[in-house]
PQR file of N, CA, C, O and H, with PARSE charges and radii, in Angstrom:
ATOM      1  N   MET A   1       1.100  -1.484   0.323 -0.4000 1.5000
ATOM      2  CA  MET A   1      -0.026   0.320  -0.012 -0.0000 2.0000
ATOM      3  C   MET A   1       1.226   1.415   0.428  0.5500 1.7000
ATOM      4  O   MET A   1       2.191   1.502   1.187 -0.5500 1.4000
ATOM      5  N   SER A   2       0.455   2.206  -0.656 -0.4000 1.5000
ATOM      6  CA  SER A   2       1.442   2.951  -0.681 -0.0000 2.0000
ATOM      7  C   SER A   2       0.950   4.046  -0.245  0.5500 1.7000
ATOM      8  O   SER A   2      -0.269   4.216  -0.233 -0.5500 1.4000
ATOM      9  H   SER A   2      -0.329   2.135  -1.273  0.4000 1.0000
ATOM     10  N   ALA A   3       2.426   5.633   0.492 -0.4000 1.5000
ATOM     11  CA  ALA A   3       2.166   5.332   1.663 -0.0000 2.0000
ATOM     12  C   ALA A   3       0.514   7.049   1.754  0.5500 1.7000
ATOM     13  O   ALA A   3      -0.182   7.451   2.686 -0.5500 1.4000
ATOM     14  H   ALA A   3       3.416   5.495   0.482  0.4000 1.0000
ATOM     15  N   GLN A   4       0.603   7.392   0.536 -0.4000 1.5000
ATOM     16  CA  GLN A   4      -0.970   8.393   0.657 -0.0000 2.0000
ATOM     17  C   GLN A   4      -1.914   7.141  -0.565  0.5500 1.7000
ATOM     18  O   GLN A   4      -1.807   6.406  -1.546 -0.5500 1.4000
ATOM     19  H   GLN A   4       1.169   7.065  -0.221  0.4000 1.0000
ATOM     20  N   THR A   5      -2.821   7.688   0.495 -0.4000 1.5000
ATOM     21  CA  THR A   5      -4.471   6.186   0.234 -0.0000 2.0000
ATOM     22  C   THR A   5      -4.775   7.592  -0.063  0.5500 1.7000
ATOM     23  O   THR A   5      -4.410   8.575   0.583 -0.5500 1.4000
ATOM     24  H   THR A   5      -2.908   8.285   1.292  0.4000 1.0000
ATOM     25  N   PRO A   6      -5.473   7.557  -1.098 -0.5600 1.5000
ATOM     26  CA  PRO A   6      -6.780   8.467  -2.184  0.2800 2.0000
ATOM     27  C   PRO A   6      -8.256   8.053  -0.868  0.5500 1.7000
ATOM     28  O   PRO A   6      -8.557   6.961  -0.386 -0.5500 1.4000
ATOM     29  N   ASP A   7      -8.762   9.163  -0.683 -0.4000 1.5000
ATOM     30  CA  ASP A   7      -9.804   8.539  -0.101 -0.0000 2.0000
ATOM     31  C   ASP A   7     -10.756   8.813  -1.300  0.5500 1.7000
ATOM     32  O   ASP A   7     -10.597   9.483  -2.320 -0.5500 1.4000
ATOM     33  H   ASP A   7      -8.518  10.051  -1.075  0.4000 1.0000
ATOM     34  N   ILE A   8     -12.229   7.769  -0.651 -0.4000 1.5000
ATOM     35  CA  ILE A   8     -13.249   7.684  -1.167 -0.0000 2.0000
ATOM     36  C   ILE A   8     -14.112   8.095  -0.336  0.5500 1.7000
ATOM     37  O   ILE A   8     -13.743   8.466   0.778 -0.5500 1.4000
ATOM     38  H   ILE A   8     -12.359   7.224   0.177  0.4000 1.0000
ATOM     39  N   THR A   9     -16.015   8.125  -0.861 -0.4000 1.5000
ATOM     40  CA  THR A   9     -16.541   9.114  -0.276 -0.0000 2.0000
ATOM     41  C   THR A   9     -17.988   7.821   0.202  0.5500 1.7000
ATOM     42  O   THR A   9     -18.851   7.565  -0.637 -0.5500 1.4000
ATOM     43  H   THR A   9     -16.314   7.823  -1.766  0.4000 1.0000
ATOM     44  N   ILE A  10     -18.010   7.165   1.600 -0.4000 1.5000
ATOM     45  CA  ILE A  10     -18.847   6.771   1.399 -0.0000 2.0000
ATOM     46  C   ILE A  10     -21.034   7.995   1.987  0.5500 1.7000
ATOM     47  O   ILE A  10     -20.873   9.195   2.211 -0.5500 1.4000
ATOM     48  H   ILE A  10     -17.308   7.374   2.281  0.4000 1.0000
ATOM     49  N   GLU A  11     -22.044   7.626   2.065 -0.4000 1.5000
ATOM     50  CA  GLU A  11     -22.404   7.897   2.406 -0.0000 2.0000
ATOM     51  C   GLU A  11     -22.474   7.166   4.095  0.5500 1.7000
ATOM     52  O   GLU A  11     -22.599   5.962   4.317 -0.5500 1.4000
ATOM     53  H   GLU A  11     -22.176   6.651   1.883  0.4000 1.0000
ATOM     54  N   LEU A  12     -22.319   8.604   5.471 -0.4000 1.5000
ATOM     55  CA  LEU A  12     -23.209   7.740   6.440 -0.0000 2.0000
ATOM     56  C   LEU A  12     -23.890   8.589   7.816  0.5500 1.7000
ATOM     57  O   LEU A  12     -23.536   9.535   8.520 -0.5500 1.4000
ATOM     58  H   LEU A  12     -22.218   9.582   5.291  0.4000 1.0000
ATOM     59  N   ASN A  13     -25.328   7.458   7.733 -0.4000 1.5000
ATOM     60  CA  ASN A  13     -26.199   7.839   8.354 -0.0000 2.0000
ATOM     61  C   ASN A  13     -26.648   8.666   7.579  0.5500 1.7000
ATOM     62  O   ASN A  13     -27.449   9.360   8.205 -0.5500 1.4000
ATOM     63  H   ASN A  13     -25.616   6.689   7.161  0.4000 1.0000
ATOM     64  N   GLY A  14     -26.561   9.036   6.370 -0.4000 1.5000
ATOM     65  CA  GLY A  14     -27.427  10.456   5.644 -0.0000 2.0000
ATOM     66  C   GLY A  14     -26.333  10.883   5.325  0.5500 1.7000
ATOM     67  O   GLY A  14     -26.244  11.200   4.139 -0.5500 1.4000
ATOM     68  H   GLY A  14     -25.910   8.472   5.861  0.4000 1.0000
ATOM     69  N   SER A  15     -25.185  11.056   6.125 -0.4000 1.5000
ATOM     70  CA  SER A  15     -24.351  12.930   5.099 -0.0000 2.0000
ATOM     71  C   SER A  15     -23.303  12.082   4.316  0.5500 1.7000
ATOM     72  O   SER A  15     -23.259  10.858   4.442 -0.5500 1.4000
ATOM     73  H   SER A  15     -25.257  10.799   7.089  0.4000 1.0000
ATOM     74  N   SER A  16     -22.708  12.573   3.741 -0.4000 1.5000
ATOM     75  CA  SER A  16     -21.054  12.507   3.082 -0.0000 2.0000
ATOM     76  C   SER A  16     -20.131  12.244   4.060  0.5500 1.7000
ATOM     77  O   SER A  16     -20.092  12.844   5.134 -0.5500 1.4000
ATOM     78  H   SER A  16     -22.744  13.567   3.638  0.4000 1.0000
ATOM     79  N   HIS A  17     -19.162  11.102   3.626 -0.4000 1.5000
ATOM     80  CA  HIS A  17     -18.617  11.155   4.914 -0.0000 2.0000
ATOM     81  C   HIS A  17     -17.053  10.292   4.179  0.5500 1.7000
ATOM     82  O   HIS A  17     -17.209   9.150   3.748 -0.5500 1.4000
ATOM     83  H   HIS A  17     -19.193  10.614   2.753  0.4000 1.0000
ATOM     84  N   ALA A  18     -15.711  10.914   4.107 -0.4000 1.5000
ATOM     85  CA  ALA A  18     -14.641  10.664   3.331 -0.0000 2.0000
ATOM     86  C   ALA A  18     -14.201   9.252   4.097  0.5500 1.7000
ATOM     87  O   ALA A  18     -14.828   9.029   5.133 -0.5500 1.4000
ATOM     88  H   ALA A  18     -15.584  11.842   4.457  0.4000 1.0000
ATOM     89  N   VAL A  19     -13.269   8.344   3.737 -0.4000 1.5000
ATOM     90  CA  VAL A  19     -12.577   7.379   4.259 -0.0000 2.0000
ATOM     91  C   VAL A  19     -11.302   6.620   3.699  0.5500 1.7000
ATOM     92  O   VAL A  19     -11.420   5.930   2.687 -0.5500 1.4000
ATOM     93  H   VAL A  19     -12.761   8.525   2.895  0.4000 1.0000
ATOM     94  N   ALA A  20     -10.361   6.714   4.201 -0.4000 1.5000
ATOM     95  CA  ALA A  20      -9.348   5.928   3.207 -0.0000 2.0000
ATOM     96  C   ALA A  20     -10.304   5.098   2.631  0.5500 1.7000
ATOM     97  O   ALA A  20     -11.325   4.660   3.161 -0.5500 1.4000
ATOM     98  H   ALA A  20     -10.265   7.275   5.024  0.4000 1.0000
ATOM     99  N   SER A  21      -9.692   4.831   0.963 -0.4000 1.5000
ATOM    100  CA  SER A  21      -9.762   3.984   0.250 -0.0000 2.0000
ATOM    101  C   SER A  21      -9.594   2.573   0.619  0.5500 1.7000
ATOM    102  O   SER A  21      -8.405   2.347   0.392 -0.5500 1.4000
ATOM    103  H   SER A  21      -8.863   5.187   0.532  0.4000 1.0000
ATOM    104  N   GLY A  22     -10.200   1.390   1.111 -0.4000 1.5000
ATOM    105  CA  GLY A  22      -9.457   0.139   1.527 -0.0000 2.0000
ATOM    106  C   GLY A  22      -9.561  -0.553   3.127  0.5500 1.7000
ATOM    107  O   GLY A  22      -9.215  -1.563   3.741 -0.5500 1.4000
ATOM    108  H   GLY A  22     -11.166   1.574   1.295  0.4000 1.0000
ATOM    109  N   THR A  23     -10.464   1.050   3.373 -0.4000 1.5000
ATOM    110  CA  THR A  23     -11.096   1.108   4.729 -0.0000 2.0000
ATOM    111  C   THR A  23     -12.116  -0.187   4.591  0.5500 1.7000
ATOM    112  O   THR A  23     -12.941  -0.595   3.773 -0.5500 1.4000
ATOM    113  H   THR A  23     -10.745   1.870   2.874  0.4000 1.0000
ATOM    114  N   SER A  24     -11.425  -0.710   6.234 -0.4000 1.5000
ATOM    115  CA  SER A  24     -12.643  -1.683   6.560 -0.0000 2.0000
ATOM    116  C   SER A  24     -14.231  -0.981   7.051  0.5500 1.7000
ATOM    117  O   SER A  24     -14.607   0.166   6.807 -0.5500 1.4000
ATOM    118  H   SER A  24     -10.755  -0.378   6.899  0.4000 1.0000
ATOM    119  N   LEU A  25     -15.145  -2.269   7.956 -0.4000 1.5000
ATOM    120  CA  LEU A  25     -16.391  -1.601   8.243 -0.0000 2.0000
ATOM    121  C   LEU A  25     -15.234  -1.367   9.900  0.5500 1.7000
ATOM    122  O   LEU A  25     -15.145  -0.232  10.369 -0.5500 1.4000
ATOM    123  H   LEU A  25     -14.840  -3.201   8.154  0.4000 1.0000
ATOM    124  N   ALA A  26     -14.592  -2.368  10.473 -0.4000 1.5000
ATOM    125  CA  ALA A  26     -14.072  -2.448  12.152 -0.0000 2.0000
ATOM    126  C   ALA A  26     -13.160  -1.402  12.147  0.5500 1.7000
ATOM    127  O   ALA A  26     -13.062  -0.835  13.235 -0.5500 1.4000
ATOM    128  H   ALA A  26     -14.665  -3.289  10.092  0.4000 1.0000
ATOM    129  N   GLU A  27     -11.976  -0.678  10.627 -0.4000 1.5000
ATOM    130  CA  GLU A  27     -11.677   0.545  10.912 -0.0000 2.0000
ATOM    131  C   GLU A  27     -12.413   1.825  10.994  0.5500 1.7000
ATOM    132  O   GLU A  27     -12.045   2.836  11.592 -0.5500 1.4000
ATOM    133  H   GLU A  27     -12.055  -1.138   9.743  0.4000 1.0000
ATOM    134  N   LEU A  28     -13.464   1.657  10.340 -0.4000 1.5000
ATOM    135  CA  LEU A  28     -14.106   2.405  10.032 -0.0000 2.0000
ATOM    136  C   LEU A  28     -14.803   3.253  11.659  0.5500 1.7000
ATOM    137  O   LEU A  28     -14.953   4.417  12.032 -0.5500 1.4000
ATOM    138  H   LEU A  28     -13.763   0.836   9.854  0.4000 1.0000
ATOM    139  N   LEU A  29     -15.107   1.676  12.324 -0.4000 1.5000
ATOM    140  CA  LEU A  29     -15.780   1.853  13.990 -0.0000 2.0000
ATOM    141  C   LEU A  29     -14.571   2.839  14.058  0.5500 1.7000
ATOM    142  O   LEU A  29     -14.674   4.024  13.739 -0.5500 1.4000
ATOM    143  H   LEU A  29     -14.985   0.731  12.021  0.4000 1.0000
ATOM    144  N   ASP A  30     -13.233   2.166  14.571 -0.4000 1.5000
ATOM    145  CA  ASP A  30     -12.525   2.845  15.316 -0.0000 2.0000
ATOM    146  C   ASP A  30     -12.176   3.703  15.092  0.5500 1.7000
ATOM    147  O   ASP A  30     -11.681   4.255  16.074 -0.5500 1.4000
ATOM    148  H   ASP A  30     -13.149   1.204  14.831  0.4000 1.0000
ATOM    149  N   SER A  31     -12.097   4.599  13.664 -0.4000 1.5000
ATOM    150  CA  SER A  31     -12.157   6.458  13.142 -0.0000 2.0000
ATOM    151  C   SER A  31     -13.577   6.900  13.995  0.5500 1.7000
ATOM    152  O   SER A  31     -13.749   8.051  14.395 -0.5500 1.4000
ATOM    153  H   SER A  31     -12.500   4.151  12.866  0.4000 1.0000
ATOM    154  N   LEU A  32     -14.275   6.118  14.143 -0.4000 1.5000
ATOM    155  CA  LEU A  32     -15.416   6.685  15.093 -0.0000 2.0000
ATOM    156  C   LEU A  32     -15.600   7.211  16.373  0.5500 1.7000
ATOM    157  O   LEU A  32     -16.236   8.138  16.875 -0.5500 1.4000
ATOM    158  H   LEU A  32     -14.135   5.183  13.818  0.4000 1.0000
ATOM    159  N   GLU A  33     -14.526   5.957  16.900 -0.4000 1.5000
ATOM    160  CA  GLU A  33     -14.050   5.998  18.206 -0.0000 2.0000
ATOM    161  C   GLU A  33     -15.569   4.994  18.740  0.5500 1.7000
ATOM    162  O   GLU A  33     -16.003   5.044  19.891 -0.5500 1.4000
ATOM    163  H   GLU A  33     -14.010   5.203  16.493  0.4000 1.0000
ATOM    164  N   MET A  34     -16.110   4.244  17.770 -0.4000 1.5000
ATOM    165  CA  MET A  34     -17.050   3.353  18.685 -0.0000 2.0000
ATOM    166  C   MET A  34     -17.000   1.679  18.315  0.5500 1.7000
ATOM    167  O   MET A  34     -17.771   0.793  17.946 -0.5500 1.4000
ATOM    168  H   MET A  34     -15.758   4.203  16.835  0.4000 1.0000
ATOM    169  N   ALA A  35     -15.824   1.829  18.606 -0.4000 1.5000
ATOM    170  CA  ALA A  35     -15.154   0.392  18.271 -0.0000 2.0000
ATOM    171  C   ALA A  35     -15.518  -0.358  20.050  0.5500 1.7000
ATOM    172  O   ALA A  35     -15.037   0.201  21.036 -0.5500 1.4000
ATOM    173  H   ALA A  35     -15.198   2.549  18.906  0.4000 1.0000
ATOM    174  N   GLY A  36     -16.414  -1.657  20.201 -0.4000 1.5000
ATOM    175  CA  GLY A  36     -16.539  -2.141  20.550 -0.0000 2.0000
ATOM    176  C   GLY A  36     -18.390  -1.796  21.629  0.5500 1.7000
ATOM    177  O   GLY A  36     -19.348  -2.286  22.227 -0.5500 1.4000
ATOM    178  H   GLY A  36     -16.804  -2.111  19.400  0.4000 1.0000
ATOM    179  N   GLN A  37     -18.035  -1.174  21.381 -0.4000 1.5000
ATOM    180  CA  GLN A  37     -19.713  -0.132  21.445 -0.0000 2.0000
ATOM    181  C   GLN A  37     -20.743  -0.968  20.782  0.5500 1.7000
ATOM    182  O   GLN A  37     -20.596  -1.107  19.567 -0.5500 1.4000
ATOM    183  H   GLN A  37     -17.256  -0.776  20.896  0.4000 1.0000
ATOM    184  N   ARG A  38     -22.024  -1.706  21.487 -0.4000 1.5000
ATOM    185  CA  ARG A  38     -22.982  -2.418  20.893 -0.0000 2.0000
ATOM    186  C   ARG A  38     -23.450  -1.497  19.339  0.5500 1.7000
ATOM    187  O   ARG A  38     -23.952  -0.373  19.378 -0.5500 1.4000
ATOM    188  H   ARG A  38     -22.143  -1.593  22.474  0.4000 1.0000
ATOM    189  N   VAL A  39     -23.272  -1.958  18.555 -0.4000 1.5000
ATOM    190  CA  VAL A  39     -23.844  -1.119  17.494 -0.0000 2.0000
ATOM    191  C   VAL A  39     -24.415  -2.271  16.082  0.5500 1.7000
ATOM    192  O   VAL A  39     -23.945  -3.375  15.807 -0.5500 1.4000
ATOM    193  H   VAL A  39     -22.864  -2.871  18.524  0.4000 1.0000
ATOM    194  N   ALA A  40     -25.176  -1.778  15.620 -0.4000 1.5000
ATOM    195  CA  ALA A  40     -25.709  -2.879  14.369 -0.0000 2.0000
ATOM    196  C   ALA A  40     -25.508  -1.981  13.301  0.5500 1.7000
ATOM    197  O   ALA A  40     -25.821  -0.796  13.413 -0.5500 1.4000
ATOM    198  H   ALA A  40     -25.558  -0.881  15.843  0.4000 1.0000
ATOM    199  N   ILE A  41     -24.695  -2.745  11.620 -0.4000 1.5000
ATOM    200  CA  ILE A  41     -24.057  -1.993  10.736 -0.0000 2.0000
ATOM    201  C   ILE A  41     -25.513  -2.491   9.358  0.5500 1.7000
ATOM    202  O   ILE A  41     -26.031  -3.595   9.194 -0.5500 1.4000
ATOM    203  H   ILE A  41     -24.440  -3.707  11.529  0.4000 1.0000
ATOM    204  N   GLU A  42     -25.722  -1.484   8.781 -0.4000 1.5000
ATOM    205  CA  GLU A  42     -25.989  -1.565   7.585 -0.0000 2.0000
ATOM    206  C   GLU A  42     -25.325  -1.076   6.461  0.5500 1.7000
ATOM    207  O   GLU A  42     -25.062   0.122   6.351 -0.5500 1.4000
ATOM    208  H   GLU A  42     -25.301  -0.587   8.913  0.4000 1.0000
ATOM    209  N   VAL A  43     -25.001  -1.991   5.529 -0.4000 1.5000
ATOM    210  CA  VAL A  43     -24.208  -1.401   4.193 -0.0000 2.0000
ATOM    211  C   VAL A  43     -24.845  -1.862   3.306  0.5500 1.7000
ATOM    212  O   VAL A  43     -25.126  -3.060   3.257 -0.5500 1.4000
ATOM    213  H   VAL A  43     -25.214  -2.964   5.618  0.4000 1.0000
ATOM    214  N   ASN A  44     -25.348  -0.643   2.063 -0.4000 1.5000
ATOM    215  CA  ASN A  44     -26.364  -1.039   1.371 -0.0000 2.0000
ATOM    216  C   ASN A  44     -27.744  -1.487   0.844  0.5500 1.7000
ATOM    217  O   ASN A  44     -28.251  -1.703  -0.257 -0.5500 1.4000
ATOM    218  H   ASN A  44     -25.119   0.330   2.103  0.4000 1.0000
ATOM    219  N   GLU A  45     -28.223  -1.538   2.511 -0.4000 1.5000
ATOM    220  CA  GLU A  45     -30.010  -1.744   2.748 -0.0000 2.0000
ATOM    221  C   GLU A  45     -29.364  -3.671   3.523  0.5500 1.7000
ATOM    222  O   GLU A  45     -30.244  -4.504   3.742 -0.5500 1.4000
ATOM    223  H   GLU A  45     -27.812  -1.362   3.405  0.4000 1.0000
ATOM    224  N   THR A  46     -27.964  -4.014   3.790 -0.4000 1.5000
ATOM    225  CA  THR A  46     -27.395  -5.144   4.286 -0.0000 2.0000
ATOM    226  C   THR A  46     -27.635  -5.676   5.539  0.5500 1.7000
ATOM    227  O   THR A  46     -28.197  -4.623   5.843 -0.5500 1.4000
ATOM    228  H   THR A  46     -27.249  -3.338   3.613  0.4000 1.0000
ATOM    229  N   VAL A  47     -27.708  -6.173   6.302 -0.4000 1.5000
ATOM    230  CA  VAL A  47     -27.334  -6.041   7.355 -0.0000 2.0000
ATOM    231  C   VAL A  47     -26.219  -6.696   7.872  0.5500 1.7000
ATOM    232  O   VAL A  47     -26.555  -7.880   7.898 -0.5500 1.4000
ATOM    233  H   VAL A  47     -27.252  -7.028   6.056  0.4000 1.0000
ATOM    234  N   ILE A  48     -25.111  -6.602   8.288 -0.4000 1.5000
ATOM    235  CA  ILE A  48     -23.944  -6.240   8.591 -0.0000 2.0000
ATOM    236  C   ILE A  48     -23.602  -7.097   9.915  0.5500 1.7000
ATOM    237  O   ILE A  48     -23.757  -6.567  11.015 -0.5500 1.4000
ATOM    238  H   ILE A  48     -24.837  -5.640   8.267  0.4000 1.0000
ATOM    239  N   PRO A  49     -23.050  -8.666   9.785 -0.5600 1.5000
ATOM    240  CA  PRO A  49     -22.879  -9.514  10.941  0.2800 2.0000
ATOM    241  C   PRO A  49     -21.977  -8.930  11.754  0.5500 1.7000
ATOM    242  O   PRO A  49     -21.106  -8.741  10.905 -0.5500 1.4000
ATOM    243  N   ARG A  50     -21.333  -8.325  13.158 -0.4000 1.5000
ATOM    244  CA  ARG A  50     -20.245  -8.076  13.544 -0.0000 2.0000
ATOM    245  C   ARG A  50     -18.804  -8.826  13.546  0.5500 1.7000
ATOM    246  O   ARG A  50     -17.720  -8.381  13.923 -0.5500 1.4000
ATOM    247  H   ARG A  50     -22.041  -8.479  13.847  0.4000 1.0000
ATOM    248  N   SER A  51     -19.186 -10.359  12.901 -0.4000 1.5000
ATOM    249  CA  SER A  51     -17.659 -11.327  12.522 -0.0000 2.0000
ATOM    250  C   SER A  51     -17.360 -11.014  11.450  0.5500 1.7000
ATOM    251  O   SER A  51     -16.368 -11.610  11.030 -0.5500 1.4000
ATOM    252  H   SER A  51     -20.067 -10.721  12.594  0.4000 1.0000
ATOM    253  N   GLU A  52     -18.003  -9.985  10.485 -0.4000 1.5000
ATOM    254  CA  GLU A  52     -17.346  -9.554   9.226 -0.0000 2.0000
ATOM    255  C   GLU A  52     -17.145  -8.499  10.008  0.5500 1.7000
ATOM    256  O   GLU A  52     -16.488  -9.080  10.872 -0.5500 1.4000
ATOM    257  H   GLU A  52     -18.809  -9.502  10.826  0.4000 1.0000
ATOM    258  N   TYR A  53     -17.172  -7.969  10.185 -0.4000 1.5000
ATOM    259  CA  TYR A  53     -17.165  -6.079  10.090 -0.0000 2.0000
ATOM    260  C   TYR A  53     -15.221  -6.233   9.252  0.5500 1.7000
ATOM    261  O   TYR A  53     -15.115  -5.887   8.076 -0.5500 1.4000
ATOM    262  H   TYR A  53     -17.706  -7.497   9.483  0.4000 1.0000
ATOM    263  N   PRO A  54     -14.300  -6.601   9.795 -0.5600 1.5000
ATOM    264  CA  PRO A  54     -13.195  -6.462   9.392  0.2800 2.0000
ATOM    265  C   PRO A  54     -12.471  -6.969   7.944  0.5500 1.7000
ATOM    266  O   PRO A  54     -11.414  -6.725   7.364 -0.5500 1.4000
ATOM    267  N   SER A  55     -13.850  -7.954   7.664 -0.4000 1.5000
ATOM    268  CA  SER A  55     -13.541  -8.213   5.913 -0.0000 2.0000
ATOM    269  C   SER A  55     -13.900  -7.670   4.822  0.5500 1.7000
ATOM    270  O   SER A  55     -13.584  -8.020   3.684 -0.5500 1.4000
ATOM    271  H   SER A  55     -14.710  -8.153   8.136  0.4000 1.0000
ATOM    272  N   ILE A  56     -15.040  -6.194   5.366 -0.4000 1.5000
ATOM    273  CA  ILE A  56     -15.697  -5.618   4.413 -0.0000 2.0000
ATOM    274  C   ILE A  56     -15.412  -4.640   4.497  0.5500 1.7000
ATOM    275  O   ILE A  56     -15.672  -3.855   5.408 -0.5500 1.4000
ATOM    276  H   ILE A  56     -15.297  -5.909   6.290  0.4000 1.0000
ATOM    277  N   ILE A  57     -14.552  -4.406   3.149 -0.4000 1.5000
ATOM    278  CA  ILE A  57     -14.293  -3.407   2.609 -0.0000 2.0000
ATOM    279  C   ILE A  57     -14.499  -2.705   2.270  0.5500 1.7000
ATOM    280  O   ILE A  57     -13.994  -2.814   1.153 -0.5500 1.4000
ATOM    281  H   ILE A  57     -14.341  -5.044   2.408  0.4000 1.0000
ATOM    282  N   LEU A  58     -15.367  -0.987   2.337 -0.4000 1.5000
ATOM    283  CA  LEU A  58     -16.042  -0.089   2.248 -0.0000 2.0000
ATOM    284  C   LEU A  58     -15.800   0.582   0.644  0.5500 1.7000
ATOM    285  O   LEU A  58     -14.664   1.025   0.470 -0.5500 1.4000
ATOM    286  H   LEU A  58     -15.777  -0.899   3.245  0.4000 1.0000
ATOM    287  N   SER A  59     -16.761   0.696  -0.536 -0.4000 1.5000
ATOM    288  CA  SER A  59     -16.152   1.153  -1.521 -0.0000 2.0000
ATOM    289  C   SER A  59     -16.993   2.312  -2.221  0.5500 1.7000
ATOM    290  O   SER A  59     -18.100   1.995  -2.655 -0.5500 1.4000
ATOM    291  H   SER A  59     -17.683   0.337  -0.394  0.4000 1.0000
ATOM    292  N   HIS A  60     -16.652   3.348  -2.337 -0.4000 1.5000
ATOM    293  CA  HIS A  60     -16.615   4.518  -2.988 -0.0000 2.0000
ATOM    294  C   HIS A  60     -18.563   4.377  -3.108  0.5500 1.7000
ATOM    295  O   HIS A  60     -19.094   3.540  -3.838 -0.5500 1.4000
ATOM    296  H   HIS A  60     -15.752   3.605  -1.984  0.4000 1.0000
ATOM    297  N   GLY A  61     -19.279   5.267  -2.330 -0.4000 1.5000
ATOM    298  CA  GLY A  61     -20.763   5.764  -2.727 -0.0000 2.0000
ATOM    299  C   GLY A  61     -21.547   4.559  -1.955  0.5500 1.7000
ATOM    300  O   GLY A  61     -22.758   4.636  -2.163 -0.5500 1.4000
ATOM    301  H   GLY A  61     -18.848   5.947  -1.737  0.4000 1.0000
ATOM    302  N   ASP A  62     -21.108   3.271  -0.968 -0.4000 1.5000
ATOM    303  CA  ASP A  62     -21.953   2.922   0.026 -0.0000 2.0000
ATOM    304  C   ASP A  62     -21.947   3.346   0.893  0.5500 1.7000
ATOM    305  O   ASP A  62     -21.013   3.778   1.567 -0.5500 1.4000
ATOM    306  H   ASP A  62     -20.125   3.208  -0.799  0.4000 1.0000
ATOM    307  N   ARG A  63     -23.722   3.289   1.183 -0.4000 1.5000
ATOM    308  CA  ARG A  63     -24.489   3.982   1.942 -0.0000 2.0000
ATOM    309  C   ARG A  63     -24.278   3.141   3.085  0.5500 1.7000
ATOM    310  O   ARG A  63     -24.856   2.053   3.070 -0.5500 1.4000
ATOM    311  H   ARG A  63     -24.482   2.937   0.636  0.4000 1.0000
ATOM    312  N   VAL A  64     -23.300   3.541   4.433 -0.4000 1.5000
ATOM    313  CA  VAL A  64     -23.243   2.978   5.925 -0.0000 2.0000
ATOM    314  C   VAL A  64     -24.196   3.422   6.840  0.5500 1.7000
ATOM    315  O   VAL A  64     -24.346   4.642   6.891 -0.5500 1.4000
ATOM    316  H   VAL A  64     -22.831   4.424   4.445  0.4000 1.0000
ATOM    317  N   GLU A  65     -24.931   2.673   7.634 -0.4000 1.5000
ATOM    318  CA  GLU A  65     -25.895   3.323   8.661 -0.0000 2.0000
ATOM    319  C   GLU A  65     -25.086   2.398   9.461  0.5500 1.7000
ATOM    320  O   GLU A  65     -24.712   1.236   9.304 -0.5500 1.4000
ATOM    321  H   GLU A  65     -24.809   1.681   7.593  0.4000 1.0000
ATOM    322  N   ILE A  66     -24.921   3.379  10.462 -0.4000 1.5000
ATOM    323  CA  ILE A  66     -24.610   2.605  12.131 -0.0000 2.0000
ATOM    324  C   ILE A  66     -25.760   2.754  13.492  0.5500 1.7000
ATOM    325  O   ILE A  66     -25.646   3.811  14.114 -0.5500 1.4000
ATOM    326  H   ILE A  66     -25.225   4.323  10.589  0.4000 1.0000
ATOM    327  N   ILE A  67     -26.525   2.068  13.842 -0.4000 1.5000
ATOM    328  CA  ILE A  67     -27.041   2.605  14.152 -0.0000 2.0000
ATOM    329  C   ILE A  67     -26.660   1.590  16.281  0.5500 1.7000
ATOM    330  O   ILE A  67     -26.509   0.447  16.711 -0.5500 1.4000
ATOM    331  H   ILE A  67     -26.619   1.210  13.337  0.4000 1.0000
ATOM    332  N   ARG A  68     -26.689   2.781  16.742 -0.4000 1.5000
ATOM    333  CA  ARG A  68     -26.058   2.302  18.797 -0.0000 2.0000
ATOM    334  C   ARG A  68     -27.390   1.358  19.171  0.5500 1.7000
ATOM    335  O   ARG A  68     -28.557   1.478  18.798 -0.5500 1.4000
ATOM    336  H   ARG A  68     -26.812   3.710  16.392  0.4000 1.0000
ATOM    337  N   ALA A  69     -26.874   0.546  19.899 -0.4000 1.5000
ATOM    338  CA  ALA A  69     -28.157  -0.373  21.106 -0.0000 2.0000
ATOM    339  C   ALA A  69     -27.865   0.141  22.145  0.5500 1.7000
ATOM    340  O   ALA A  69     -26.784  -0.120  22.673 -0.5500 1.4000
ATOM    341  H   ALA A  69     -25.926   0.449  20.203  0.4000 1.0000
ATOM    342  N   ILE A  70     -29.161   1.402  22.960 -0.4000 1.5000
ATOM    343  CA  ILE A  70     -29.676   1.348  24.196 -0.0000 2.0000
ATOM    344  C   ILE A  70     -30.739   0.296  24.575  0.5500 1.7000
ATOM    345  O   ILE A  70     -31.821  -0.095  24.135 -0.5500 1.4000
ATOM    346  H   ILE A  70     -30.039   1.615  22.531  0.4000 1.0000
ATOM    347  N   GLY A  71     -29.679  -0.049  25.895 -0.4000 1.5000
ATOM    348  CA  GLY A  71     -30.336  -0.533  26.434 -0.0000 2.0000
ATOM    349  C   GLY A  71     -31.693   0.348  27.599  0.5500 1.7000
ATOM    350  O   GLY A  71     -31.750   1.466  28.112 -0.5500 1.4000
ATOM    351  H   GLY A  71     -28.800   0.268  26.253  0.4000 1.0000
ATOM    352  N   GLY A  72     -32.305  -0.466  27.603 -0.4000 1.5000
ATOM    353  CA  GLY A  72     -33.219  -0.285  29.146 -0.0000 2.0000
ATOM    354  C   GLY A  72     -33.925  -1.303  29.231  0.5500 1.7000
ATOM    355  O   GLY A  72     -33.713  -2.476  28.923 -0.5500 1.4000
ATOM    356  H   GLY A  72     -32.258  -1.374  27.187  0.4000 1.0000
ATOM    357  N   GLY A  73     -35.168  -0.554  29.868 -0.4000 1.5000
ATOM    358  CA  GLY A  73     -36.115  -1.669  30.357 -0.0000 2.0000
ATOM    359  C   GLY A  73     -37.755  -1.262  31.734  0.5500 1.7000
ATOM    360  O   GLY A  73     -38.492  -2.176  32.104 -0.5500 1.4000
ATOM    361  H   GLY A  73     -35.340   0.399  30.119  0.4000 1.0000
TER
END
């Protein structure tokens, strides 16, 4: 990988968001300081299992929705 990676643009929760090319869902969560939080993630209207976050590489134009789980009762 080169020292300078070009950015791509994704739609994150309805807003435009730039990430480095080759960014995984797990890396996106890290960059948003959400790693380890209880979240559900949808990419292009498909729910992604947590076990797949490291292997899902984002592409230009992907639509990503991150929903935080909130406990209560």
